[in-house]
VOPAGU-2260 file (C-alpha; in pm, 1 decimal, decimal comma):
REM VOPAGU-2260
SITE   aa  ch    i         X         Y         Z
SITE  MET   A    0   17073,3    4126,9   14723,1
SITE  ASP   A    1   16756,6    4123,6   14513,6
SITE  SER   A    2   16468,1    4282,2   14708,7
SITE  ARG   A    3   16248,1    3978,4   14643,6
SITE  VAL   A    4   16510,9    3755,3   14802,8
SITE  GLU   A    5   16530,7    3989,1   15100,5
SITE  THR   A    6   16155,6    3939,8   15147,8
SITE  LEU   A    7   16204,6    3560,1   15135,4
SITE  VAL   A    8   16489,5    3578,1   15387,9
SITE  ARG   A    9   16271,9    3772,3   15632,0
SITE  ALA   A   10   15990,6    3519,1   15590,0
SITE  ILE   A   11   16232,4    3232,1   15659,1
SITE  ASP   A   12   16348,2    3403,1   15978,4
SITE  ASN   A   13   15994,5    3375,2   16116,4
SITE  LEU   A   14   16022,7    2994,7   16098,7
SITE  ARG   A   15   16313,1    2976,4   16343,5
SITE  ASN   A   16   16082,8    2961,4   16645,3
SITE  PHE   A   17   15916,4    2649,3   16498,2
SITE  SER   A   18   15625,5    2861,9   16383,3
SITE  HIS   A   19   15335,2    2688,0   16217,8
SITE  ARG   A   20   15130,6    3003,6   16192,1
SITE  GLN   A   21   14947,1    3006,0   15862,7
SITE  GLU   A   22   15052,7    3362,5   15787,0
SITE  ASP   A   23   15423,1    3269,1   15822,6
SITE  LEU   A   24   15388,3    2975,1   15582,3
SITE  VAL   A   25   15193,4    3186,7   15335,8
SITE  ALA   A   26   15460,8    3456,9   15356,7
SITE  VAL   A   27   15727,7    3211,3   15236,5
SITE  LYS   A   28   15502,7    3083,1   14957,8
SITE  ASP   A   29   15421,4    3436,7   14842,8
SITE  ALA   A   30   15788,2    3534,2   14846,9
SITE  LEU   A   31   15873,9    3235,1   14627,7
SITE  ASN   A   32   15595,9    3322,0   14386,6
SITE  SER   A   33   15724,3    3676,7   14356,4
SITE  ILE   A   34   16059,9    3536,5   14242,3
SITE  PHE   A   35   15930,3    3271,3   14000,9
SITE  LEU   A   36   15601,6    3434,1   13903,0
SITE  LYS   A   37   15661,3    3413,3   13527,0
SITE  ASP   A   38   15782,4    3052,2   13529,9
SITE  ALA   A   39   15593,1    2845,8   13787,9
SITE  LYS   A   40   15368,4    2869,8   14091,1
SITE  CYS   A   41   15434,4    2747,3   14443,5
SITE  GLU   A   42   15112,7    2568,4   14537,4
SITE  ASN   A   43   15211,4    2470,0   14888,5
SITE  PHE   A   44   15486,2    2540,4   15142,6
SITE  ILE   A   45   15540,9    2298,2   15432,6
SITE  TYR   A   46   15760,9    2354,1   15736,4
SITE  THR   A   47   15821,4    2020,8   15912,8
SITE  ILE   A   48   15931,2    2007,1   16276,0
SITE  ASN   A   49   16174,7    1716,2   16273,8
SITE  THR   A   50   16303,1    1599,4   16612,4
SITE  ASP   A   51   16388,1    1231,9   16570,0
SITE  LYS   A   52   16380,8    1131,0   16200,9
SITE  VAL   A   53   16642,3    1130,5   15927,2
SITE  PRO   A   54   16700,7    1490,3   15806,9
SITE  PHE   A   55   16604,0    1576,1   15450,6
SITE  GLY   A   56   16697,9    1943,8   15414,6
SITE  CYS   A   57   16472,7    2082,6   15142,0
SITE  ILE   A   58   16238,7    1891,5   14911,9
SITE  VAL   A   59   16079,2    2040,6   14603,1
SITE  MET   A   60   15828,8    1830,0   14411,2
SITE  PRO   A   61   15632,9    1922,2   14099,4
SITE  LYS   A   62   15254,6    1910,7   14085,4
SITE  ILE   A   63   15193,9    1679,3   13791,1
SITE  PRO   A   64   14853,3    1637,2   13621,0
SITE  SER   A   65   14744,6    1275,9   13577,6
SITE  ASP   A   66   14757,9    1288,1   13197,6
SITE  THR   A   67   15113,5    1421,9   13216,0
SITE  ILE   A   68   15216,6    1127,4   13434,3
SITE  ASN   A   69   15083,1     881,4   13176,9
SITE  ASN   A   70   15231,7    1065,5   12881,2
SITE  LEU   A   71   15571,9    1098,4   13045,4
SITE  MET   A   72   15597,7     748,4   13193,0
SITE  ILE   A   73   15432,2     550,9   12913,3
SITE  VAL   A   74   15440,5     751,1   12590,8
SITE  GLY   A   75   15762,5     940,4   12658,8
SITE  ASP   A   76   15636,8    1294,2   12603,2
SITE  SER   A   77   15841,0    1586,7   12729,7
SITE  ALA   A   78   15715,5    1807,3   13010,8
SITE  ARG   A   79   15809,0    2132,5   13181,1
SITE  PHE   A   80   15673,4    2170,8   13532,0
SITE  ASP   A   81   15484,1    2490,0   13607,4
SITE  SER   A   82   15369,4    2427,4   13965,9
SITE  TYR   A   83   15539,9    2278,1   14267,6
SITE  GLU   A   84   15541,4    2216,4   14644,4
SITE  VAL   A   85   15825,2    2296,1   14886,0
SITE  GLU   A   86   15907,9    2137,2   15221,2
SITE  ILE   A   87   16175,9    2252,0   15465,1
SITE  ASP   A   88   16312,5    2041,9   15751,0
SITE  SER   A   89   16345,4    2228,1   16083,5
SITE  LYS   A   90   16683,9    2062,3   16131,2
SITE  VAL   A   91   16837,8    2301,8   15878,2
SITE  PHE   A   92   16836,8    2561,6   16154,9
SITE  ASP   A   93   16998,3    2316,2   16400,2
SITE  TYR   A   94   17283,7    2269,6   16153,5
SITE  GLY   A   95   17377,8    2635,3   16154,1
SITE  LEU   A   96   17230,3    2741,0   15820,8
SITE  THR   A   97   17157,1    3111,7   15804,0
SITE  ASN   A   98   16834,0    3246,7   15662,1
SITE  GLU   A   99   17025,3    3327,1   15344,0
SITE  ASP   A  100   17157,2    2968,5   15331,0
SITE  VAL   A  101   16806,3    2825,5   15354,4
SITE  ALA   A  102   16689,1    3065,9   15084,6
SITE  ALA   A  103   16975,9    2955,6   14859,5
SITE  ILE   A  104   16901,2    2583,7   14881,3
SITE  MET   A  105   16528,3    2641,5   14830,1
SITE  LEU   A  106   16582,9    2863,7   14527,6
SITE  TYR   A  107   16840,4    2626,7   14377,5
SITE  ASN   A  108   16607,3    2326,2   14400,3
SITE  ILE   A  109   16306,6    2516,3   14265,7
SITE  TYR   A  110   16491,3    2674,1   13975,2
SITE  HIS   A  111   16646,3    2347,9   13859,2
SITE  LEU   A  112   16306,8    2179,4   13871,7
SITE  ILE   A  113   16119,7    2438,6   13665,3
SITE  CYS   A  114   16378,2    2609,1   13443,7
SITE  ASP   A  115   16348,3    2375,1   13143,4
SITE  TYR   A  116   16248,6    2029,1   13019,5
SITE  SER   A  117   16563,7    1852,3   13140,5
SITE  PRO   A  118   16426,7    1692,8   13463,6
SITE  ALA   A  119   16148,3    1512,0   13276,1
SITE  THR   A  120   16386,6    1423,7   12993,0
SITE  ARG   A  121   16644,7    1274,9   13230,1
SITE  VAL   A  122   16386,0    1065,7   13413,9
SITE  ARG   A  123   16248,4     941,2   13084,3
SITE  GLU   A  124   16600,0     834,4   12981,3
SITE  MET   A  125   16627,8     639,2   13306,2
SITE  ILE   A  126   16296,1     466,7   13239,0
SITE  ASP   A  127   16395,4     385,1   12881,0
SITE  ALA   A  128   16725,2     240,5   13004,3
SITE  TRP   A  129   16544,6      36,1   13271,4
SITE  LEU   A  130   16303,3    -107,2   13014,6
SITE  ALA   A  131   16578,9    -178,7   12763,4
SITE  ASN   A  132   16807,3    -345,4   13017,1
SITE  ARG   A  133   16525,3    -577,6   13125,9
SITE  GLY   A  134   16380,1    -638,1   12782,3
SITE  THR   A  135   16032,6    -526,7   12887,1
SITE  ASN   A  136   15786,2    -242,6   12837,4
SITE  ILE   A  137   15525,9     -52,8   13038,9
SITE  ILE   A  138   15174,1    -181,7   12990,6
SITE  ILE   A  139   14891,9      74,2   12992,1
SITE  LYS   A  140   14689,4      19,5   13308,4
SITE  ASP   A  141   14414,5     180,6   13513,1
SITE  SER   A  142   14440,9     558,4   13499,8
SITE  ILE   A  143   14370,5     619,3   13868,0
SITE  GLN   A  144   14503,9     352,1   14102,5
SITE  PHE   A  145   14802,2     237,2   13898,8
SITE  GLN   A  146   14899,4     599,3   13833,4
SITE  ALA   A  147   14983,4     650,3   14200,4
SITE  ILE   A  148   15253,5     382,0   14175,2
SITE  LEU   A  149   15421,7     536,2   13871,8
SITE  ALA   A  150   15381,9     884,8   14016,5
SITE  PHE   A  151   15571,4     798,5   14335,9
SITE  GLY   A  152   15874,2     673,3   14144,9
SITE  LEU   A  153   15856,3     975,1   13916,6
SITE  TYR   A  154   15838,1    1225,7   14203,6
SITE  ASP   A  155   16129,5    1066,1   14388,8
SITE  ALA   A  156   16351,5    1057,7   14080,7
SITE  ILE   A  157   16276,7    1419,3   13990,4
SITE  ASN   A  158   16344,5    1533,3   14346,8
SITE  GLN   A  159   16684,5    1366,3   14345,5
SITE  ILE   A  160   16809,4    1486,1   14008,8
SITE  THR   A  161   16713,5    1848,4   14083,6
SITE  SER   A  162   16823,9    1866,2   14448,4
SITE  CYS   A  163   17144,9    2029,6   14570,2
SITE  LEU   A  164   17204,4    1722,1   14792,4
SITE  TYR   A  165   17314,9    1515,5   14491,7
SITE  LEU   A  166   17577,2    1742,3   14334,0
SITE  PRO   A  167   17934,6    1653,7   14236,0
SITE  ASP   A  168   18218,2    1823,9   14421,7
SITE  ASP   A  169   18296,2    2069,9   14143,5
SITE  VAL   A  170   17955,4    2242,6   14171,8
SITE  THR   A  171   18009,2    2521,5   14423,9
SITE  ASN   A  172   17805,1    2805,4   14275,5
SITE  ASP   A  173   17502,3    2859,8   14055,5
SITE  PRO   A  174   17443,8    3125,3   13786,6
SITE  PHE   A  175   17079,4    3172,0   13883,8
SITE  LEU   A  176   17166,7    3237,7   14248,3
SITE  ASP   A  177   17443,0    3471,0   14135,6
SITE  SER   A  178   17186,3    3668,1   13935,8
SITE  LEU   A  179   16993,1    3719,9   14261,2
SITE  GLU   A  180   17312,9    3828,6   14438,6
SITE  LEU   A  181   17312,9    3520,1   14662,5
SITE  ASP   A  182   17678,7    3421,1   14687,8
SITE  ASN   A  183   17653,8    3180,0   14981,1
SITE  PHE   A  184   17556,6    2860,4   14797,0
SITE  GLU   A  185   17885,1    2677,5   14862,4
SITE  SER   A  186   17873,5    2738,1   15238,1
SITE  ALA   A  187   17505,4    2636,2   15249,8
SITE  ILE   A  188   17552,1    2300,6   15079,3
SITE  GLN   A  189   17870,6    2224,3   15274,1
SITE  LYS   A  190   17676,6    2261,7   15599,8
SITE  LEU   A  191   17414,9    2019,2   15470,0
SITE  TYR   A  192   17674,1    1773,3   15340,8
SITE  LYS   A  193   17824,7    1749,7   15690,1
SITE  GLU   A  194   17495,6    1664,9   15856,2
SITE  ILE   A  195   17272,8    1472,8   15617,0
SITE  PRO   A  196   17349,5    1098,3   15581,7
SITE  GLY   A  197   17469,3     996,9   15236,6
SITE  CYS   A  198   17619,4    1334,7   15149,7
SITE  GLU   A  199   17971,2    1266,1   15275,6
SITE  ASN   A  200   18138,9    1267,4   14934,0
SITE  GLU   A  201   18074,1    1283,1   14561,9
SITE  ILE   A  202   18026,1     906,2   14529,6
SITE  THR   A  203   17770,9     874,4   14809,5
SITE  ARG   A  204   17585,4    1181,2   14678,4
SITE  GLN   A  205   17505,1    1018,0   14344,3
SITE  PRO   A  206   17126,6     986,5   14297,5
SITE  ARG   A  207   17006,2     644,4   14406,1
SITE  LEU   A  208   16701,3     577,7   14199,3
SITE  SER   A  209   16596,0     258,6   14375,5
SITE  MET   A  210   16245,3     392,0   14431,6
SITE  LEU   A  211   16187,7     448,0   14059,8
SITE  ASN   A  212   16311,5      95,1   13993,8
SITE  TRP   A  213   16091,7     -42,1   14272,2
SITE  CYS   A  214   15781,6     140,8   14147,3
SITE  LEU   A  215   15831,7      11,7   13793,9
SITE  ARG   A  216   15860,7    -344,5   13925,8
SITE  LEU   A  217   15552,5    -301,2   14145,6
SITE  TYR   A  218   15351,7    -151,6   13859,2
SITE  SER   A  219   15450,5    -442,7   13635,4
SITE  ASP   A  220   15343,9    -714,2   13881,6
SITE  VAL   A  221   15102,0    -587,1   14145,7
SITE  ASP   A  222   14967,5    -935,6   14218,8
SITE  LYS   A  223   15309,1   -1061,1   14329,5
SITE  GLU   A  224   15446,5    -742,7   14482,6
SITE  ARG   A  225   15141,2    -599,1   14659,6
SITE  VAL   A  226   15188,4    -749,1   15010,3
SITE  PRO   A  227   15566,0    -689,3   15038,1
SITE  ALA   A  228   15512,4    -340,3   14895,9
SITE  LEU   A  229   15262,1    -254,4   15169,8
SITE  HIS   A  230   15508,7    -372,5   15436,0
SITE  LEU   A  231   15792,6    -175,7   15278,4
SITE  LEU   A  232   15589,5     144,6   15256,6
SITE  ASP   A  233   15477,9     112,4   15618,5
SITE  LYS   A  234   15843,9      79,5   15723,6
SITE  ALA   A  235   15955,2     369,9   15504,0
SITE  LYS   A  236   15685,9     599,7   15648,5
SITE  LYS   A  237   15828,0     541,6   15996,9
SITE  LEU   A  238   16176,3     644,0   15885,4
SITE  THR   A  239   16102,4     972,2   15708,0
SITE  ALA   A  240   15990,3    1304,3   15852,3
SITE  SER   A  241   15889,4    1443,4   15513,6
SITE  VAL   A  242   15519,9    1519,3   15485,2
SITE  LEU   A  243   15544,0    1524,3   15105,5
SITE  TYR   A  244   15696,2    1175,5   15096,0
SITE  ILE   A  245   15449,2    1038,1   15350,3
SITE  ASN   A  246   15161,3    1174,5   15141,1
SITE  LYS   A  247   15299,0    1007,5   14827,3
SITE  MET   A  248   15344,9     678,7   15014,3
SITE  ASN   A  249   14989,9     696,5   15148,0
SITE  ALA   A  250   14865,3     745,9   14792,1
SITE  VAL   A  251   15042,2     425,2   14686,3
SITE  ILE   A  252   14910,4     236,8   14990,5
SITE  ASN   A  253   14554,5     351,2   14914,9
SITE  ALA   A  254   14596,7     252,2   14551,1
SITE  LEU   A  255   14727,3     -95,0   14638,2
SITE  ASN   A  256   14436,7    -151,6   14874,9
SITE  ARG   A  257   14184,5     -44,7   14609,8
SITE  ILE   A  258   14326,3    -221,5   14306,0
SITE  ASP   A  259   14112,8    -518,1   14211,3
SITE  THR   A  260   14300,6    -704,8   13943,0
SITE  SER   A  261   13986,0    -896,8   13853,3
SITE  LEU   A  262   13842,4    -565,3   13733,6
SITE  TYR   A  263   14161,5    -467,6   13551,0
SITE  THR   A  264   14046,4    -556,0   13201,6
SITE  GLU   A  265   13731,5    -344,1   13197,7
SITE  SER   A  266   13888,9     -43,4   13369,0
SITE  THR   A  267   14184,0     -50,6   13132,4
SITE  LYS   A  268   13957,6     -58,7   12829,7
SITE  LEU   A  269   13770,4     244,0   12958,9
SITE  TYR   A  270   14098,5     428,0   13012,4
SITE  ILE   A  271   14227,9     342,1   12666,7
SITE  THR   A  272   13904,9     470,0   12511,1
SITE  GLU   A  273   13974,0     808,6   12669,2
SITE  ALA   A  274   14347,4     796,5   12605,2
SITE  LYS   A  275   14300,4     745,1   12235,1
SITE  LYS   A  276   14155,9    1093,1   12210,4
SITE  ARG   A  277   14500,5    1237,8   12284,0
SITE  GLY   A  278   14817,9    1258,9   12075,6
SITE  PHE   A  279   14997,0     936,9   12003,1
SITE  PHE   A  280   14706,4     714,6   12114,6
SITE  VAL   A  281   14490,6     821,2   11820,7
SITE  GLY   A  282   14438,7     529,2   11587,2
SITE  LEU   A  283   14566,2     265,2   11828,3
SITE  LYS   A  284   14374,2      -7,3   11648,4
SITE  TYR   A  285   14469,5    -150,3   11315,4
SITE  ALA   A  286   14539,3     174,5   11132,5
SITE  GLY   A  287   14762,2     294,4   11414,4
SITE  LEU   A  288   14948,5     -34,5   11432,2
SITE  GLN   A  289   14995,7     -28,1   11058,7
SITE  ALA   A  290   15170,6     307,1   11097,8
SITE  ILE   A  291   15393,0     158,5   11368,1
SITE  GLU   A  292   15474,6    -127,3   11131,7
SITE  ASP   A  293   15565,6     125,4   10864,0
SITE  ASP   A  294   15801,7     292,8   11113,0
SITE  LEU   A  295   15999,1     -27,4   11167,1
SITE  TYR   A  296   16242,8      25,4   10879,9
SITE  GLU   A  297   16309,1     382,4   10997,0
SITE  TYR   A  298   16416,8     259,2   11340,6
SITE  ILE   A  299   16629,5     -19,0   11195,0
SITE  ILE   A  300   16822,3     252,2   11007,9
SITE  ARG   A  301   16828,8     485,2   11309,0
SITE  ALA   A  302   16968,5     209,0   11531,0
SITE  LYS   A  303   17246,7     136,7   11284,8
SITE  ASN   A  304   17340,6     503,6   11258,6
SITE  SER   A  305   17292,1     621,4   11617,3
SITE  GLU   A  306   17626,2     756,1   11729,2
SITE  SER   A  307   17540,6    1014,3   11993,5
SITE  GLU   A  308   17374,3     965,4   12331,4
SITE  GLU   A  309   17087,7    1187,6   12216,9
SITE  ASP   A  310   17022,4     969,8   11910,8
SITE  ILE   A  311   17024,5     652,4   12117,9
SITE  PHE   A  312   16786,6     774,4   12385,5
SITE  TYR   A  313   16553,9     928,0   12128,4
SITE  CYS   A  314   16526,3     587,2   11962,3
SITE  LEU   A  315   16475,5     411,2   12294,5
SITE  LYS   A  316   16195,0     649,0   12388,9
SITE  GLN   A  317   16016,9     602,7   12056,8
SITE  ILE   A  318   16060,3     225,2   12056,0
SITE  ASN   A  319   15939,7     187,3   12415,2
SITE  ALA   A  320   15628,1     391,2   12335,2
SITE  ARG   A  321   15553,4     170,1   12035,5
SITE  LEU   A  322   15613,6    -147,9   12233,1
SITE  ALA   A  323   15367,4     -31,2   12498,2
SITE  LEU   A  324   15097,8      20,2   12234,5
SITE  ILE   A  325   15165,6    -304,5   12048,0
SITE  SER   A  326   15168,1    -503,5   12372,6
SITE  ASP   A  327   14845,0    -346,5   12487,6
SITE  TYR   A  328   14675,2    -420,1   12155,0
SITE  ILE   A  329   14786,8    -784,7   12168,2
SITE  ARG   A  330   14659,7    -821,6   12524,5
SITE  GLU   A  331   14323,4    -665,7   12439,8
SITE  GLU   A  332   14275,3    -885,5   12136,2
SITE  ARG   A  333   14368,2   -1201,0   12327,8
SITE  GLU   A  334   14108,8   -1115,0   12591,1
SITE  ALA   A  335   13856,8   -1060,5   12311,4
SITE  GLY   A  336   13922,1   -1413,5   12183,4
SITE  THR   A  337   14151,0   -1339,9   11889,5
SITE  SER   A  338   14373,3   -1638,9   11813,9
SITE  GLU   A  339   14753,0   -1635,9   11834,0
SITE  ARG   A  340   14764,2   -1711,7   11463,6
SITE  GLU   A  341   14566,1   -1397,7   11381,6
SITE  LEU   A  342   14792,3   -1195,7   11611,6
SITE  GLU   A  343   15114,0   -1343,3   11474,5
SITE  LYS   A  344   15187,4   -1037,8   11259,6
SITE  TRP   A  345   15180,2    -804,6   11559,8
SITE  ILE   A  346   15368,9   -1045,2   11786,1
SITE  THR   A  347   15642,2   -1058,9   11521,9
SITE  LEU   A  348   15642,5    -679,1   11498,9
SITE  LYS   A  349   15686,4    -657,2   11876,6
SITE  ILE   A  350   15982,3    -896,9   11863,3
SITE  GLN   A  351   16140,8    -696,8   11581,5
SITE  TYR   A  352   16120,4    -373,2   11781,4
SITE  MET   A  353   16267,3    -550,0   12085,1
SITE  GLU   A  354   16558,6    -672,0   11871,4
SITE  ILE   A  355   16627,0    -315,1   11755,9
SITE  ARG   A  356   16623,6    -202,4   12118,2
SITE  ASP   A  357   16868,4    -476,9   12213,3
SITE  LYS   A  358   17110,7    -349,5   11949,1
SITE  LEU   A  359   17085,6       3,0   12088,3
SITE  VAL   A  360   17166,1    -124,1   12438,8
SITE  LYS   A  361   17486,1    -280,5   12307,1
SITE  ASN   A  362   17600,8      53,0   12164,7
SITE  ALA   A  363   17912,1     183,0   12342,5
SITE  ASN   A  364   17765,9     532,7   12380,1
SITE  TYR   A  365   17457,2     390,5   12552,6
SITE  LYS   A  366   17671,8     193,4   12795,1
SITE  ARG   A  367   17869,7     503,2   12887,6
SITE  LYS   A  368   17553,9     704,9   12944,5
SITE  ALA   A  369   17387,7     428,9   13146,8
SITE  LYS   A  370   17699,2     384,7   13356,6
SITE  TYR   A  371   17702,6     739,4   13491,5
SITE  GLY   A  372   17336,0     827,4   13449,9
SITE  ILE   A  373   17157,5     561,3   13656,1
SITE  PHE   A  374   17233,2     462,5   14013,0
SITE  ILE   A  375   17007,8     206,1   14177,7
SITE  ASP   A  376   17050,3     164,8   14553,5
SITE  TYR   A  377   16925,5    -192,5   14583,2
SITE  ASP   A  378   17092,8    -229,6   14924,8
SITE  ALA   A  379   16867,2      35,4   15080,2
SITE  LEU   A  380   16554,4    -152,6   14979,5
SITE  ASP   A  381   16701,6    -488,7   15081,2
SITE  LYS   A  382   16783,1    -353,7   15427,9
SITE  LEU   A  383   16426,6    -235,5   15474,2
SITE  ASP   A  384   16294,5    -574,7   15362,8
SITE  ASP   A  385   16532,7    -758,0   15595,1
SITE  GLU   A  386   16404,2    -561,8   15891,7
SITE  GLU   A  387   16048,7    -688,5   15840,6
């Protein structure tokens, strides 16, 4: 076994007596950083004593800068995460996991979060599919309060698609763990599958991205969804033992309590002024929209000739980004008193891009990808609502 892993295993052993000593938590964090030093940094390690809540095993969440959240969720930029937080549930020891087993699940989740761009790319594909299926787009909103809503859905989705709790049956080993001479991954995940609800079989272990869906709906209509959202979050906080999830929920609750939609227009304009200084937002006004208009023919051709999943989702990402900018420009100009007649050109352009997107959604390759790539657990949210 790699000597760095041996150090991690020893640090994990110190947690078995429910230790919350700062030096024991720091020892785990330092051991993780010695393993992933060149790739990403562990910013925080949490050991949660869980006696009466639903078990969660191991959660690894990225630390995402605010501008990255906006660029990923709205513009569609790629991202590779270089810092993260880890949380371990004390119940993993109750379920018979060895120190090596706990190390294996931690290292698996961390590595698959930070190893490349695929987690951010997969979540962006889910967002693009969600927008396309509903014929809508994300509107640029306040950079602070509204960000917390998008961030929660983003964090939850990333956690699920990189966690060992959501694997198909045929995944029983991992090349990265093998390189560290950890050959116990199959036994570790089988112990978790037996104990954690929803892990019984390959079907139930599919990622249920209801929270991403819910956050996108909430972000789109805070006025309507605010009160039920606060009730739902209060209920969800009582069900989970995870400190990381409770912190993210509290951030959304604080944001919902602070959002003043009457101040939305001015705050959004201030945000857009800053956002235009970066990347794709440069030239958002007429010159920028003219460039988007010039792109229209390109995407008509791309849509007709998109045969692979990669081609389709590339087009969806680009079209959704352009729709967000066109929609925001139209809204701003309407608030400034510009008539519908003067905006007709840009309204027509928006409709044309939406028509291209509709054609992409009807593509057989898109339907196959969407069928196995997105799983929304609406029942889980409905059950929580029904209990109110």
